Structures are given as structure tokens and as C-alpha cells.
C-alpha positions as CSV (number, residue, x, y, z in Angstrom):
1,M,-28.9,-57.8,-17.0
2,P,-26.5,-55.5,-15.0
3,Y,-28.5,-52.2,-14.7
4,I,-26.6,-48.9,-15.6
5,P,-27.9,-46.1,-13.0
6,A,-28.9,-42.9,-15.0
7,E,-25.9,-40.8,-12.5
8,M,-23.5,-42.8,-14.4
9,I,-24.5,-42.2,-17.5
10,Q,-24.7,-38.7,-17.1
11,E,-21.1,-38.6,-15.5
12,A,-19.9,-40.5,-18.5
13,K,-21.7,-38.0,-21.1
14,K,-20.1,-35.2,-20.2
15,M,-16.4,-36.7,-20.0
16,D,-14.1,-35.1,-23.2
17,L,-11.7,-37.3,-25.1
18,L,-8.7,-35.0,-24.4
19,T,-9.9,-35.5,-20.8
20,F,-9.7,-38.7,-20.8
21,L,-6.7,-39.6,-22.4
22,Q,-5.0,-37.3,-20.5
23,N,-6.4,-39.3,-17.1
24,H,-6.5,-42.8,-18.1
25,D,-3.8,-42.7,-21.7
26,P,-1.5,-39.4,-21.7
27,Q,1.2,-42.2,-23.6
28,E,-2.1,-42.6,-26.7
29,L,-1.7,-38.5,-27.3
30,V,0.4,-36.9,-29.9
31,R,0.5,-33.0,-29.7
32,I,0.4,-31.3,-33.1
33,S,0.1,-27.8,-31.9
34,N,-0.7,-25.5,-29.2
35,N,-4.8,-26.7,-29.4
36,C,-4.9,-29.7,-31.0
37,Y,-3.5,-33.6,-30.8
38,T,-3.4,-37.3,-32.4
39,T,-3.0,-40.2,-31.1
40,K,-0.7,-42.5,-31.8
41,S,-2.9,-46.1,-33.1
42,H,-4.8,-42.8,-35.5
43,D,-3.2,-40.0,-37.3
44,S,-5.8,-39.1,-38.9
45,L,-8.0,-39.3,-35.7
46,K,-7.4,-35.4,-34.5
47,I,-9.2,-34.0,-31.6
48,S,-9.7,-30.1,-31.2
49,N,-11.8,-27.8,-29.6
50,G,-13.0,-30.4,-27.6
51,K,-14.4,-32.4,-30.5
52,W,-12.6,-35.2,-32.5
53,C,-12.3,-36.6,-35.9
54,W,-12.0,-40.0,-37.1
55,F,-11.1,-38.4,-40.9
56,S,-10.3,-41.8,-42.5
57,R,-13.2,-43.3,-41.2
58,G,-15.5,-39.9,-41.8
59,I,-16.5,-40.7,-38.1
60,G,-16.9,-37.6,-34.8
61,G,-17.9,-37.0,-31.7
62,R,-17.9,-34.9,-29.0
63,S,-17.4,-36.8,-25.5
64,A,-14.9,-39.9,-24.8
65,L,-18.1,-42.1,-24.7
66,D,-18.3,-41.7,-28.4
67,Y,-14.9,-42.6,-28.7
68,L,-14.9,-45.4,-27.1
69,I,-18.1,-46.9,-29.0
70,K,-17.1,-45.9,-32.2
71,V,-13.4,-46.1,-31.9
72,R,-12.2,-48.7,-29.9
73,G,-15.4,-50.5,-30.0
74,L,-16.6,-51.0,-26.6
75,S,-19.9,-51.9,-25.5
76,F,-22.4,-49.3,-24.3
77,L,-22.0,-50.6,-20.9
78,D,-18.0,-50.6,-21.2
79,A,-17.9,-47.8,-22.0
80,V,-19.2,-46.2,-19.3
81,E,-17.8,-48.2,-16.9
82,T,-14.2,-47.4,-18.3
83,I,-14.8,-43.7,-18.3
84,T,-16.5,-43.9,-15.0
85,G,-14.4,-46.2,-13.1
86,C,-17.4,-48.3,-11.6
87,K,-18.8,-51.5,-12.4
88,C,-22.4,-51.8,-12.9
89,A,-24.5,-54.1,-11.0
90,A,-26.5,-56.9,-12.2
91,T,-29.4,-56.8,-11.6
92,I,-33.5,-59.2,-12.4
93,P,-35.7,-57.1,-14.1
94,E,-38.2,-56.5,-11.8
95,A,-41.5,-58.8,-13.3
96,R,-44.0,-56.1,-14.8
97,E,-47.8,-56.5,-14.5
98,P,-49.5,-56.5,-18.3
99,P,-50.5,-52.6,-19.2
100,K,-53.9,-52.3,-18.4
101,Q,-56.0,-52.0,-21.1
102,R,-57.2,-48.0,-21.9
103,K,-60.2,-47.0,-21.7
104,V,-61.1,-44.3,-24.4
105,L,-63.3,-40.8,-23.4
106,L,-66.1,-41.1,-26.5
107,P,-67.6,-37.3,-27.3
108,N,-71.1,-36.8,-26.1
109,P,-73.4,-37.8,-29.2
110,A,-75.4,-34.7,-30.3
111,P,-79.5,-35.9,-30.8
112,D,-78.8,-36.1,-34.9
113,T,-75.4,-36.5,-37.2
114,E,-77.5,-33.6,-39.8
115,Q,-74.1,-31.8,-40.2
116,V,-72.1,-34.9,-40.0
117,T,-74.1,-36.1,-43.4
118,S,-74.1,-32.8,-45.2
119,Y,-70.1,-32.6,-44.4
120,L,-69.5,-35.4,-45.2
121,K,-72.3,-35.7,-48.7
122,G,-70.4,-32.3,-49.7
123,R,-67.3,-34.7,-49.3
124,G,-68.9,-37.6,-52.1
125,I,-69.2,-39.8,-49.2
126,C,-72.8,-41.9,-50.0
127,Q,-75.6,-42.1,-48.2
128,E,-75.5,-46.5,-48.2
129,V,-72.0,-45.8,-46.7
130,L,-73.3,-43.1,-44.3
131,T,-76.0,-45.2,-43.4
132,Y,-74.2,-48.4,-42.7
133,C,-71.3,-46.7,-40.9
134,L,-74.3,-44.8,-38.3
135,K,-76.4,-47.7,-37.4
136,S,-73.0,-49.5,-36.7
137,G,-71.7,-47.4,-34.4
138,L,-69.4,-46.3,-36.1
139,L,-69.8,-42.6,-36.7
140,Y,-72.3,-40.5,-34.9
141,E,-71.9,-36.8,-34.4
142,S,-70.5,-35.1,-31.3
143,A,-72.7,-32.4,-29.2
144,G,-71.2,-29.0,-28.9
145,Y,-68.7,-29.0,-31.5
146,H,-70.8,-31.5,-34.0
147,S,-67.6,-32.9,-35.5
148,A,-67.6,-36.2,-37.3
149,V,-66.4,-39.1,-34.8
150,F,-65.3,-42.5,-36.5
151,V,-65.0,-44.8,-34.2
152,G,-62.7,-47.9,-33.5
153,K,-63.7,-51.0,-32.1
154,D,-61.9,-54.1,-31.3
155,K,-62.7,-57.4,-32.7
156,E,-65.3,-58.2,-28.9
157,G,-67.0,-54.7,-30.4
158,R,-66.0,-52.5,-27.9
159,P,-64.5,-48.8,-28.4
160,R,-60.8,-48.2,-28.4
161,Y,-60.2,-45.2,-30.5
162,A,-62.2,-42.0,-31.5
163,A,-60.5,-40.2,-35.0
164,I,-62.7,-36.9,-33.8
165,R,-62.8,-34.6,-37.6
166,G,-64.3,-30.8,-37.7
167,T,-67.1,-30.2,-40.3
168,E,-66.5,-26.6,-39.7
169,E,-63.9,-24.0,-41.2
170,S,-61.8,-24.7,-38.2
171,G,-61.0,-28.5,-39.8
172,Y,-59.5,-29.7,-36.6
173,K,-58.5,-32.9,-36.3
174,G,-57.2,-35.1,-33.4
175,D,-58.0,-38.4,-31.4
176,A,-59.9,-38.9,-28.4
177,T,-58.2,-39.1,-25.3
178,G,-57.5,-42.7,-24.1
179,S,-57.4,-43.6,-28.3
180,D,-56.1,-47.2,-28.7
181,K,-54.6,-46.8,-32.3
182,R,-54.1,-50.6,-33.2
183,Y,-57.9,-50.3,-33.2
184,S,-57.8,-47.0,-35.4
185,F,-61.2,-47.2,-37.9
186,H,-62.0,-50.0,-39.5
187,I,-65.2,-51.7,-41.1
188,P,-63.9,-55.4,-41.9
189,A,-65.2,-57.5,-45.1
190,K,-68.9,-59.1,-44.3
191,G,-67.8,-62.3,-45.5
192,P,-64.3,-64.4,-46.1
193,C,-62.2,-62.5,-48.3
194,R,-58.3,-62.3,-48.3
195,T,-57.8,-58.7,-49.5
196,L,-57.0,-55.5,-47.3
197,Q,-57.1,-51.1,-48.4
198,V,-55.4,-49.8,-46.1
199,F,-55.5,-45.6,-46.2
200,E,-54.5,-42.6,-44.4
201,G,-57.5,-41.3,-42.7
202,A,-61.5,-42.5,-42.5
203,V,-63.1,-40.1,-45.3
204,D,-60.1,-41.8,-47.4
205,L,-62.1,-45.1,-46.3
206,L,-65.6,-43.7,-47.2
207,S,-64.4,-42.5,-50.1
208,Y,-63.2,-45.9,-51.5
209,A,-65.8,-47.5,-50.5
210,T,-68.0,-45.1,-52.2
211,L,-66.3,-45.2,-55.3
212,V,-66.5,-49.1,-55.0
213,C,-70.9,-48.1,-54.6
214,L,-70.8,-46.0,-57.8
215,K,-69.7,-49.4,-59.6
216,G,-72.6,-51.5,-58.5
217,V,-69.9,-53.5,-56.1
218,D,-71.0,-54.5,-52.9
219,W,-68.2,-52.2,-51.0
220,R,-68.4,-54.9,-47.6
221,Q,-66.5,-57.8,-50.2
222,E,-63.0,-56.4,-48.8
223,H,-61.4,-55.4,-45.4
224,L,-60.9,-51.0,-45.4
225,L,-58.3,-50.0,-42.4
226,S,-58.2,-46.4,-41.5
227,L,-54.0,-46.0,-40.1
228,G,-55.0,-42.8,-38.6
229,G,-52.6,-41.3,-40.8
230,V,-49.2,-41.5,-41.3
231,Y,-46.0,-39.3,-40.4
232,V,-42.8,-38.7,-41.8
233,S,-39.5,-41.0,-40.6
234,K,-36.1,-40.5,-40.0
235,R,-35.3,-44.0,-39.8
236,E,-34.3,-45.8,-43.5
237,L,-37.1,-48.0,-44.2
238,E,-35.9,-51.6,-43.2
239,K,-35.6,-49.8,-39.6
240,R,-38.9,-49.1,-39.5
241,K,-41.8,-50.2,-37.0
242,L,-45.6,-51.3,-38.7
243,Q,-48.1,-49.0,-37.7
244,A,-49.8,-50.3,-35.0
245,A,-52.9,-50.0,-36.4
246,L,-51.7,-52.7,-39.4
247,A,-50.1,-55.1,-37.0
248,Q,-53.5,-55.5,-34.8
249,Y,-55.7,-55.8,-38.2
250,L,-53.3,-58.6,-39.7
251,K,-52.9,-59.9,-36.3
252,D,-57.0,-60.4,-35.6
253,H,-58.0,-61.0,-39.4
254,P,-54.9,-64.0,-40.5
255,E,-56.9,-65.1,-44.0
256,V,-55.4,-61.3,-44.9
257,T,-52.7,-62.0,-47.5
258,I,-52.9,-59.4,-49.5
259,V,-52.6,-55.6,-48.6
260,V,-53.4,-52.7,-51.5
261,T,-52.5,-49.5,-49.9
262,N,-54.6,-46.3,-50.5
263,L,-52.1,-43.9,-48.4
264,D,-52.0,-39.9,-50.7
265,N,-50.0,-39.1,-53.3
266,D,-47.2,-37.0,-50.9
267,Y,-43.4,-37.4,-49.4
268,A,-45.3,-38.8,-46.1
269,G,-47.8,-41.1,-48.0
270,R,-45.4,-42.4,-50.6
271,E,-42.9,-43.2,-47.8
272,A,-45.6,-44.7,-45.6
273,A,-46.5,-47.3,-48.9
274,L,-42.6,-47.8,-49.0
275,A,-42.2,-49.0,-45.8
276,I,-45.2,-51.5,-45.6
277,E,-44.3,-53.1,-48.8
278,R,-40.4,-53.4,-47.2
279,L,-41.6,-54.6,-43.7
280,L,-44.5,-57.3,-44.0
281,P,-43.6,-60.6,-44.2
282,E,-43.2,-62.2,-47.6
283,K,-47.0,-64.2,-47.4
284,Y,-48.4,-60.9,-47.9
285,R,-49.2,-59.7,-51.1
286,V,-48.2,-55.8,-51.2
287,S,-49.3,-53.6,-54.2
288,I,-49.3,-49.6,-54.1
289,R,-52.1,-47.4,-55.5
290,L,-51.6,-43.6,-56.2
291,P,-55.4,-42.2,-56.2
292,L,-55.6,-41.1,-60.3
293,Y,-56.7,-37.3,-59.8
294,G,-55.0,-35.1,-56.5
295,K,-53.9,-36.2,-53.6
296,D,-56.1,-38.6,-52.2
297,I,-58.6,-40.7,-52.9
298,N,-61.4,-37.9,-52.0
299,D,-59.9,-36.0,-54.3
300,T,-60.6,-38.5,-57.2
301,L,-64.4,-39.0,-55.6
302,C,-65.2,-35.5,-55.7
303,H,-63.5,-35.1,-59.1
304,Q,-65.7,-37.9,-60.5
305,L,-68.5,-36.6,-59.1
306,G,-67.7,-33.1,-60.0
307,L,-67.4,-31.3,-56.9
308,S,-63.9,-30.4,-56.5
309,A,-64.1,-27.1,-56.7
310,V,-65.8,-27.5,-54.2
311,K,-63.5,-29.1,-52.2
312,E,-60.5,-26.6,-53.1
313,R,-62.3,-24.0,-51.6
314,K,-62.1,-25.4,-48.9
315,N,-59.2,-26.7,-49.0
316,G,-58.3,-25.4,-44.8
317,M,-60.9,-29.1,-44.0
318,E,-59.0,-32.3,-43.3
319,R,-58.3,-33.7,-46.2
């Protein structure tokens, strides 16, 4: 595939349409006034003040590069070569070494987990769920800042990701250096299961597990996955990419065929849920579930336990 040097691209982008036509296709230009031109081929296309607009099609731009691609239908490569007058050399891409596995730098652990346990219990998380996470190395308290560290592991049990959440008023949120988002915090089902419950954050995941416990049901009967957060994308739903954590989990657990989203009831959460529904292949049955109370599942849990007022006073903390 031809290689386009960066300097050629920059040169092509600098060329405005009026200058290009004056130098390369002057017979195409038609002067309307002192500072306004049109073209013989498209009389609704106007060029003025360094810009152009094709009014009948509702498109426009600044550069000759935009014009050649949008109006004349040239490929990016052909447009660059037309403007610069240079041919791009054909090259064979060099073989790249496979990317090295990143090593997550986990914070040093504190001698105990008293502050993290107290914080998560204040968010309504039950002791049974906390005990499992602490004993399995999925959760611990960092030394110094006493933050909650939620560890994501790969199928071999190696730590690959860590979400750090402050337990004090600062409400710090961040990922440990070297974290691989594909292995975000998750808890697999302990037996054969086709259902995956998806959440925005670790606390939401633990809140769901607690709600299941409160019903007297085994909370380990389903796969539980945190996406490590969602964001608002400007792309159309069909053009977005599936979250790395979800794509990896489905790859590692081919038995899953049912995906239930439990994301926040806000614009970002609802958009992310719709994107998952659109992007997953037909083999998956997707259900979108919104919290019964408040913005997220933890709000629902706190409301059920009578902790809503406590949460409101701590609205600066991670949700």
C-alpha cells in the first residue's frame, strides 16, 4: 500500500481551493464579484474568503483537499498526489512485533482493610460480598491514601487492571499505571452460566451482588463485569466500538449468550447501553435495565437499606 509522507499531507492541506483552481484548472473558475467565484461544473458552488460551499448539496470546506474528495470524488491518496504533483512510493509495511503485555503497577497494600471495609459498608455492600472479594485478592486497601483498589485479573489469575477509588472526601477516581482496560474488575460465575450482568463501576457491581444476597439467592450464579466507566461518544451508535472489557470478557467466556446492562440512568449510561445492544451480534440477547431508584444501582441499594440520606451528604464521592 502506498505510503504518504506526513510533509506531503501537510502541504496538501495548506492549499486553498481558489489558489488550486487558478494554478491547475483556471478555465473552471467563473468570477461573480471581486472576491467571489463559482465553477463552470457547479454554479451553486461558491468560493469566497478562503472557503467554499456547494449550496445545492449542503457541503463545504476550506482546502482544495476537501474539494477534491467531497466534490470530485477522489480518494485521499489521489487528492494529495493531485495537489502536490508527487507520486507516493509503494511500500510494504514492516512486520511489527506483537505488543508486549503491560504490567499493572498495583499500589502497596495497607496492613489492614478497616477503612475500605467501613467505606463500602457505608455504601450498603454486604459482608458476604466483601469477604469474597478480599479473600480472592480482587479488593484491598492501599497504603498511605487508604483507597479501595479493585483488581481485574486475566483467565490465568494474573492482575492486569486496577481501579483506585478514594474513600475520603476527595473522592479520587483513577486507574493504576499500566492497567489494561480489557481486564476490568469482574467476578465470573462459579458454575456454568449464560448470563452476563454489566455495570459501569466496581461499586455498582458489588451493589448488584448485595441486592441479590438480600433476596436470599446465590450471587455467584451469574457473570458480573464492570466496564471501568463509560463516556459520551460523538460517533453514531453503529460506528462505535464495543467496550474493550466487554469484548474481552465475551471472548474469554464463549458460553455467554445473554447480556444485561445495568448502567447509570443518565445520558452517558443510556447511550452506552444502546450502543451495546446495537453492536453485539445477533447471537446475544441484550436487555437494558435501569436502576429502580436514583441514578445508579448503588442508589437503589442505599434507598432499600435506608442509606439514601447518607449518600446525599457524600455526593462528592465516587458513584
